[in-house]
C-alpha angles and dihedrals in degrees: 000000000000090000090055092051092050092046091051092048090049091047091052093055103263092242111257094336122163134180120035092355089058090050089053090050092053107063091189092060091043090057092055093046090047089053092053091050093047094047110023092158095064116107091241117196124192089249090056094049091046089053090051087052095044092236136116116266094250096045092046093050090048095049093043093053093045093050101040104026090233141073123263092247093051092046090052091049091050091047091050092049093050090049091047092055090047095048093046103039103031103028100031094228118168116258094240092052092049092047094053095041090056094050103263116142095216142010088247092057091049092048092052091049092047094049092048093049095045098038110129115247118263110277095018120117114265114254113233127194093021130126088261091064089063088071100044 
């Protein structure tokens, strides 16, 4: 029932919606995001995602940023990091398996990316005993 309500709202224009609602309204963007979610280990380039969406590179990048508030590369990195946490903490997968399944060429590259993504902001208290500490 909820899905029908959301679909109807999207079909009617959603008012001045932005963000994920905007992505749902644009089937071309949705195709590219779906591709990233289905194959997060692919070395996606903006050109590849634009091709998935059936748009030019520049138009795709512009629409993606307007709809999501981030770049395709940043979105993919954030997706990979969320999946990494899920695979490691909830599914107990080995770090090396996670790294390679998410498109990293080495465990070291994955660890650097993970540390960079999960580094506490300047001035915030350091987090101890968290998943991030496993890579430090």
